Structure formats: structure tokens, C-alpha cells
mmCIF file as gemmi writes it, N, C-alpha and C atoms, coordinates in Angstrom:
data_model
loop_
_atom_site.group_PDB
_atom_site.id
_atom_site.type_symbol
_atom_site.label_atom_id
_atom_site.label_alt_id
_atom_site.label_comp_id
_atom_site.label_asym_id
_atom_site.label_entity_id
_atom_site.label_seq_id
_atom_site.pdbx_PDB_ins_code
_atom_site.Cartn_x
_atom_site.Cartn_y
_atom_site.Cartn_z
_atom_site.occupancy
_atom_site.B_iso_or_equiv
_atom_site.pdbx_formal_charge
_atom_site.auth_seq_id
_atom_site.auth_asym_id
_atom_site.pdbx_PDB_model_num
ATOM 1 N N . MET Axp A 1 ? 20.394 15.669 26.27 1 0 ? 1 A 1
ATOM 2 C CA . MET Axp A 1 ? 20.105 14.867 26.397 1 0 ? 1 A 1
ATOM 3 C C . MET Axp A 1 ? 20.174 13.6 24.902 1 0 ? 1 A 1
ATOM 4 N N . GLY Axp A 2 ? 20.397 12.207 25.251 1 0 ? 2 A 1
ATOM 5 C CA . GLY Axp A 2 ? 20.404 11.547 24.898 1 0 ? 2 A 1
ATOM 6 C C . GLY Axp A 2 ? 19.26 11.038 23.98 1 0 ? 2 A 1
ATOM 7 N N . LEU Axp A 3 ? 19.348 9.741 22.577 1 0 ? 3 A 1
ATOM 8 C CA . LEU Axp A 3 ? 18.153 9.273 22.946 1 0 ? 3 A 1
ATOM 9 C C . LEU Axp A 3 ? 17.774 8.752 23.872 1 0 ? 3 A 1
ATOM 10 N N . ALA Axp A 4 ? 18.398 7.483 24.578 1 0 ? 4 A 1
ATOM 11 C CA . ALA Axp A 4 ? 17.89 7.097 26.005 1 0 ? 4 A 1
ATOM 12 C C . ALA Axp A 4 ? 16.917 7.108 26.652 1 0 ? 4 A 1
ATOM 13 N N . THR Axp A 5 ? 17.149 8.695 26.975 1 0 ? 5 A 1
ATOM 14 C CA . THR Axp A 5 ? 16.618 10.181 28.493 1 0 ? 5 A 1
ATOM 15 C C . THR Axp A 5 ? 15.893 10.333 26.989 1 0 ? 5 A 1
ATOM 16 N N . THR Axp A 6 ? 15.321 10.372 26.157 1 0 ? 6 A 1
ATOM 17 C CA . THR Axp A 6 ? 14.449 10.885 25.669 1 0 ? 6 A 1
ATOM 18 C C . THR Axp A 6 ? 13.043 10.005 25.337 1 0 ? 6 A 1
ATOM 19 N N . GLN Axp A 7 ? 13.786 8.613 25.447 1 0 ? 7 A 1
ATOM 20 C CA . GLN Axp A 7 ? 12.564 7.897 24.756 1 0 ? 7 A 1
ATOM 21 C C . GLN Axp A 7 ? 12.183 7.415 26.982 1 0 ? 7 A 1
ATOM 22 N N . MET Axp A 8 ? 12.818 7.485 27.343 1 0 ? 8 A 1
ATOM 23 C CA . MET Axp A 8 ? 13.046 7.193 29.221 1 0 ? 8 A 1
ATOM 24 C C . MET Axp A 8 ? 11.653 8.252 29.781 1 0 ? 8 A 1
ATOM 25 N N . PHE Axp A 9 ? 11.642 9.643 29.22 1 0 ? 9 A 1
ATOM 26 C CA . PHE Axp A 9 ? 10.765 10.396 30.066 1 0 ? 9 A 1
ATOM 27 C C . PHE Axp A 9 ? 9.647 10.183 28.966 1 0 ? 9 A 1
ATOM 28 N N . ALA Axp A 10 ? 9.888 10.012 27.72 1 0 ? 10 A 1
ATOM 29 C CA . ALA Axp A 10 ? 8.167 9.995 26.249 1 0 ? 10 A 1
ATOM 30 C C . ALA Axp A 10 ? 7.266 8.316 27.309 1 0 ? 10 A 1
ATOM 31 N N . THR Axp A 11 ? 7.909 7.992 27.76 1 0 ? 11 A 1
ATOM 32 C CA . THR Axp A 11 ? 7.731 5.702 28.391 1 0 ? 11 A 1
ATOM 33 C C . THR Axp A 11 ? 7.23 6.817 29.629 1 0 ? 11 A 1
ATOM 34 N N . ILE Axp A 12 ? 7.975 7.86 30.669 1 0 ? 12 A 1
ATOM 35 C CA . ILE Axp A 12 ? 6.971 8.278 32.16 1 0 ? 12 A 1
ATOM 36 C C . ILE Axp A 12 ? 5.404 9.061 31.567 1 0 ? 12 A 1
ATOM 37 N N . PHE Axp A 13 ? 6.189 9.535 30.924 1 0 ? 13 A 1
ATOM 38 C CA . PHE Axp A 13 ? 5.162 10.566 30.187 1 0 ? 13 A 1
ATOM 39 C C . PHE Axp A 13 ? 3.915 10.225 29.343 1 0 ? 13 A 1
ATOM 40 N N . ASP Axp A 14 ? 3.978 9.009 28.937 1 0 ? 14 A 1
ATOM 41 C CA . ASP Axp A 14 ? 2.325 8.565 28.241 1 0 ? 14 A 1
ATOM 42 C C . ASP Axp A 14 ? 2.597 7.698 29.715 1 0 ? 14 A 1
ATOM 43 N N . GLY Axp A 15 ? 2.938 6.902 30.363 1 0 ? 15 A 1
ATOM 44 C CA . GLY Axp A 15 ? 2.212 6.66 31.92 1 0 ? 15 A 1
ATOM 45 C C . GLY Axp A 15 ? 1.647 7.624 32.267 1 0 ? 15 A 1
ATOM 46 N N . ILE Axp A 16 ? 1.616 8.473 32.295 1 0 ? 16 A 1
ATOM 47 C CA . ILE Axp A 16 ? 1.627 9.434 33.359 1 0 ? 16 A 1
ATOM 48 C C . ILE Axp A 16 ? -0.755 9.667 32.798 1 0 ? 16 A 1
ATOM 49 N N . SER Axp A 17 ? 0.107 10.513 31.219 1 0 ? 17 A 1
ATOM 50 C CA . SER Axp A 17 ? -1.268 10.918 30.119 1 0 ? 17 A 1
ATOM 51 C C . SER Axp A 17 ? -2.748 9.803 30.473 1 0 ? 17 A 1
ATOM 52 N N . ARG Axp A 18 ? -2.004 8.176 30.057 1 0 ? 18 A 1
ATOM 53 C CA . ARG Axp A 18 ? -2.865 7.472 30.103 1 0 ? 18 A 1
ATOM 54 C C . ARG Axp A 18 ? -3.38 6.81 31.494 1 0 ? 18 A 1
ATOM 55 N N . HIS Axp A 19 ? -3.07 7.305 32.728 1 0 ? 19 A 1
ATOM 56 C CA . HIS Axp A 19 ? -3.769 6.76 33.598 1 0 ? 19 A 1
ATOM 57 C C . HIS Axp A 19 ? -3.542 7.877 34.35 1 0 ? 19 A 1
ATOM 58 N N . SER Axp A 20 ? -4.108 9.121 34.644 1 0 ? 20 A 1
ATOM 59 C CA . SER Axp A 20 ? -5.247 10.201 34.626 1 0 ? 20 A 1
ATOM 60 C C . SER Axp A 20 ? -6.589 10.093 34.48 1 0 ? 20 A 1
ATOM 61 N N . PRO Axp A 21 ? -7.299 10.49 35.064 1 0 ? 21 A 1
ATOM 62 C CA . PRO Axp A 21 ? -8.26 10.388 35.091 1 0 ? 21 A 1
ATOM 63 C C . PRO Axp A 21 ? -9.025 10.809 33.623 1 0 ? 21 A 1
ATOM 64 N N . GLU Axp A 22 ? -8.398 12.08 33.408 1 0 ? 22 A 1
ATOM 65 C CA . GLU Axp A 22 ? -8.337 12.675 31.396 1 0 ? 22 A 1
ATOM 66 C C . GLU Axp A 22 ? -8.259 11.181 30.896 1 0 ? 22 A 1
ATOM 67 N N . GLY Axp A 23 ? -6.809 11.281 31.079 1 0 ? 23 A 1
ATOM 68 C CA . GLY Axp A 23 ? -6.756 9.855 29.81 1 0 ? 23 A 1
ATOM 69 C C . GLY Axp A 23 ? -7.922 8.455 30.133 1 0 ? 23 A 1
ATOM 70 N N . LEU Axp A 24 ? -7.972 8.054 31.01 1 0 ? 24 A 1
ATOM 71 C CA . LEU Axp A 24 ? -9.082 6.714 31.497 1 0 ? 24 A 1
ATOM 72 C C . LEU Axp A 24 ? -10.163 7.307 30.502 1 0 ? 24 A 1
ATOM 73 N N . TRP Axp A 25 ? -10.713 8.609 31.036 1 0 ? 25 A 1
ATOM 74 C CA . TRP Axp A 25 ? -12.406 8.457 30.351 1 0 ? 25 A 1
ATOM 75 C C . TRP Axp A 25 ? -12.062 8.716 29.21 1 0 ? 25 A 1
ATOM 76 N N . PHE Axp A 26 ? -10.542 9.5 28.966 1 0 ? 26 A 1
ATOM 77 C CA . PHE Axp A 26 ? -10.633 9.002 27.236 1 0 ? 26 A 1
ATOM 78 C C . PHE Axp A 26 ? -11.092 8.001 26.153 1 0 ? 26 A 1
ATOM 79 N N . LYS Axp A 27 ? -9.97 7.143 26.907 1 0 ? 27 A 1
ATOM 80 C CA . LYS Axp A 27 ? -9.427 5.58 26.618 1 0 ? 27 A 1
ATOM 81 C C . LYS Axp A 27 ? -11.386 5.041 26.713 1 0 ? 27 A 1
ATOM 82 N N . GLY Axp A 28 ? -11.461 5.302 27.992 1 0 ? 28 A 1
ATOM 83 C CA . GLY Axp A 28 ? -12.937 5.369 27.695 1 0 ? 28 A 1
ATOM 84 C C . GLY Axp A 28 ? -13.899 4.665 27.064 1 0 ? 28 A 1
ATOM 85 N N . TYR Axp A 29 ? -14.355 6.215 26.561 1 0 ? 29 A 1
ATOM 86 C CA . TYR Axp A 29 ? -14.396 7.488 25.598 1 0 ? 29 A 1
ATOM 87 C C . TYR Axp A 29 ? -15.017 6.555 24.32 1 0 ? 29 A 1
ATOM 88 N N . ALA Axp A 30 ? -13.183 6.509 23.859 1 0 ? 30 A 1
ATOM 89 C CA . ALA Axp A 30 ? -12.914 6.178 22.317 1 0 ? 30 A 1
ATOM 90 C C . ALA Axp A 30 ? -13.608 4.926 21.917 1 0 ? 30 A 1
ATOM 91 N N . GLU Axp A 31 ? -13.697 3.978 23.013 1 0 ? 31 A 1
ATOM 92 C CA . GLU Axp A 31 ? -13.61 2.761 22.701 1 0 ? 31 A 1
ATOM 93 C C . GLU Axp A 31 ? -14.941 2.568 22.631 1 0 ? 31 A 1
ATOM 94 N N . LYS Axp A 32 ? -16.004 3.372 23.589 1 0 ? 32 A 1
ATOM 95 C CA . LYS Axp A 32 ? -17.49 3.132 23.074 1 0 ? 32 A 1
ATOM 96 C C . LYS Axp A 32 ? -17.871 4.785 21.409 1 0 ? 32 A 1
ATOM 97 N N . GLN Axp A 33 ? -17.296 4.95 21.105 1 0 ? 33 A 1
ATOM 98 C CA . GLN Axp A 33 ? -17.805 6.334 20.895 1 0 ? 33 A 1
ATOM 99 C C . GLN Axp A 33 ? -16.862 5.713 19.432 1 0 ? 33 A 1
ATOM 100 N N . GLY Axp A 34 ? -15.839 5.961 19.754 1 0 ? 34 A 1
ATOM 101 C CA . GLY Axp A 34 ? -14.95 5.805 18.432 1 0 ? 34 A 1
ATOM 102 C C . GLY Axp A 34 ? -13.711 6.991 18.845 1 0 ? 34 A 1
ATOM 103 N N . PHE Axp A 35 ? -12.512 6.843 17.973 1 0 ? 35 A 1
ATOM 104 C CA . PHE Axp A 35 ? -11.014 7.416 18.18 1 0 ? 35 A 1
ATOM 105 C C . PHE Axp A 35 ? -11.479 8.901 18.247 1 0 ? 35 A 1
ATOM 106 N N . HIS Axp A 36 ? -12.208 8.927 16.695 1 0 ? 36 A 1
ATOM 107 C CA . HIS Axp A 36 ? -12.908 10.167 16.271 1 0 ? 36 A 1
ATOM 108 C C . HIS Axp A 36 ? -13.754 11.506 16.518 1 0 ? 36 A 1
ATOM 109 N N . LYS Axp A 37 ? -14.512 10.175 17.12 1 0 ? 37 A 1
ATOM 110 C CA . LYS Axp A 37 ? -15.934 11.474 18.165 1 0 ? 37 A 1
ATOM 111 C C . LYS Axp A 37 ? -14.965 11.54 19.191 1 0 ? 37 A 1
ATOM 112 N N . ALA Axp A 38 ? -13.863 10.837 20.31 1 0 ? 38 A 1
ATOM 113 C CA . ALA Axp A 38 ? -13.227 11.516 21.466 1 0 ? 38 A 1
ATOM 114 C C . ALA Axp A 38 ? -12.344 12.481 21.357 1 0 ? 38 A 1
ATOM 115 N N . VAL Axp A 39 ? -11.864 12.336 19.827 1 0 ? 39 A 1
ATOM 116 C CA . VAL Axp A 39 ? -10.544 13.71 19.888 1 0 ? 39 A 1
ATOM 117 C C . VAL Axp A 39 ? -11.306 14.769 19.395 1 0 ? 39 A 1
ATOM 118 N N . GLN Axp A 40 ? -12.599 14.096 18.77 1 0 ? 40 A 1
ATOM 119 C CA . GLN Axp A 40 ? -13.449 16.291 18.813 1 0 ? 40 A 1
ATOM 120 C C . GLN Axp A 40 ? -14.304 16.298 20.262 1 0 ? 40 A 1
ATOM 121 N N . TRP Axp A 41 ? -14.607 15.707 20.329 1 0 ? 41 A 1
ATOM 122 C CA . TRP Axp A 41 ? -14.827 16.024 21.739 1 0 ? 41 A 1
ATOM 123 C C . TRP Axp A 41 ? -13.733 16.559 22.688 1 0 ? 41 A 1
ATOM 124 N N . ARG Axp A 42 ? -12.937 15.96 22.963 1 0 ? 42 A 1
ATOM 125 C CA . ARG Axp A 42 ? -11.285 16.485 23.705 1 0 ? 42 A 1
ATOM 126 C C . ARG Axp A 42 ? -10.656 18.518 22.938 1 0 ? 42 A 1
ATOM 127 N N . ASP Axp A 43 ? -11.319 17.905 21.847 1 0 ? 43 A 1
ATOM 128 C CA . ASP Axp A 43 ? -10.579 19.16 21.008 1 0 ? 43 A 1
ATOM 129 C C . ASP Axp A 43 ? -11.711 21.027 21.259 1 0 ? 43 A 1
ATOM 130 N N . SER Axp A 44 ? -13.417 20.365 21.372 1 0 ? 44 A 1
ATOM 131 C CA . SER Axp A 44 ? -14.22 20.762 21.631 1 0 ? 44 A 1
ATOM 132 C C . SER Axp A 44 ? -13.995 22.187 22.432 1 0 ? 44 A 1
ATOM 133 N N . GLY Axp A 45 ? -13.155 21.803 24.136 1 0 ? 45 A 1
ATOM 134 C CA . GLY Axp A 45 ? -13.009 22.23 24.366 1 0 ? 45 A 1
ATOM 135 C C . GLY Axp A 45 ? -13.653 22.483 26.234 1 0 ? 45 A 1
ATOM 136 N N . LYS Axp A 46 ? -14.921 21.363 25.696 1 0 ? 46 A 1
ATOM 137 C CA . LYS Axp A 46 ? -15.282 20.818 26.694 1 0 ? 46 A 1
ATOM 138 C C . LYS Axp A 46 ? -15.449 20.157 27.57 1 0 ? 46 A 1
ATOM 139 N N . PRO Axp A 47 ? -16.2 20.668 28.637 1 0 ? 47 A 1
ATOM 140 C CA . PRO Axp A 47 ? -15.349 19.572 30.05 1 0 ? 47 A 1
ATOM 141 C C . PRO Axp A 47 ? -15.051 18.267 29.87 1 0 ? 47 A 1
ATOM 142 N N . ILE Axp A 48 ? -14.71 17.756 30.459 1 0 ? 48 A 1
ATOM 143 C CA . ILE Axp A 48 ? -15.047 15.427 30.092 1 0 ? 48 A 1
ATOM 144 C C . ILE Axp A 48 ? -15.62 15.345 31.798 1 0 ? 48 A 1
ATOM 145 N N . PRO Axp A 49 ? -17.504 14.542 31.054 1 0 ? 49 A 1
ATOM 146 C CA . PRO Axp A 49 ? -17.823 14.283 32.482 1 0 ? 49 A 1
ATOM 147 C C . PRO Axp A 49 ? -17.206 13.717 33.23 1 0 ? 49 A 1
ATOM 148 N N . ARG Axp A 50 ? -18.367 14.275 34.516 1 0 ? 50 A 1
ATOM 149 C CA . ARG Axp A 50 ? -17.727 13.893 35.811 1 0 ? 50 A 1
ATOM 150 C C . ARG Axp A 50 ? -18.628 12.094 36.535 1 0 ? 50 A 1
ATOM 151 N N . GLY Axp A 51 ? -18.358 11.4 37.268 1 0 ? 51 A 1
ATOM 152 C CA . GLY Axp A 51 ? -19.034 10.428 37.502 1 0 ? 51 A 1
ATOM 153 C C . GLY Axp A 51 ? -19.055 9.515 36.392 1 0 ? 51 A 1
ATOM 154 N N . ARG Axp A 52 ? -20.947 9.111 36.241 1 0 ? 52 A 1
ATOM 155 C CA . ARG Axp A 52 ? -20.78 8.089 35.435 1 0 ? 52 A 1
ATOM 156 C C . ARG Axp A 52 ? -21.581 8.127 33.982 1 0 ? 52 A 1
ATOM 157 N N . LYS Axp A 53 ? -21.04 9.245 34.11 1 0 ? 53 A 1
ATOM 158 C CA . LYS Axp A 53 ? -21.326 9.716 32.904 1 0 ? 53 A 1
ATOM 159 C C . LYS Axp A 53 ? -20.147 9.753 32.104 1 0 ? 53 A 1
ATOM 160 N N . GLY Axp A 54 ? -19.25 9.678 32.532 1 0 ? 54 A 1
ATOM 161 C CA . GLY Axp A 54 ? -17.784 9.952 32.329 1 0 ? 54 A 1
ATOM 162 C C . GLY Axp A 54 ? -17.202 9.543 31.07 1 0 ? 54 A 1
ATOM 163 N N . ALA Axp A 55 ? -17.809 7.461 31.239 1 0 ? 55 A 1
ATOM 164 C CA . ALA Axp A 55 ? -16.673 6.812 30.112 1 0 ? 55 A 1
ATOM 165 C C . ALA Axp A 55 ? -17.875 5.916 29.75 1 0 ? 55 A 1
């Protein structure tokens, strides 16, 4: 695999992760609560809230 292929896969996986329900929740939570709190939540193992509590 060359550099171009690696960069292509990185772009694809970045798009998948950002536009998943989890990625959208993380982005919204980070915008409201701050990046560090969002990372703490993510790393705590707590489930991502569903519905209006989500973001």
C-alpha cells in the first residue's frame, strides 16, 4: 500500500466516523461541553445518550 492509498482510506474512515450517530453525538457534546469533557465521557465507557439528551 502506498501513501496515496493510505490517505484515501484515512479520508473514508474519517468521514464514516464523523457522520455516524456516535460521531455526531461527540461533535455536539464537545461543542457544548468542551473537547476535554467529551473525551472523558468517551473514555469512561458510559453509553452515548439517545434522543434529545444526546447532543
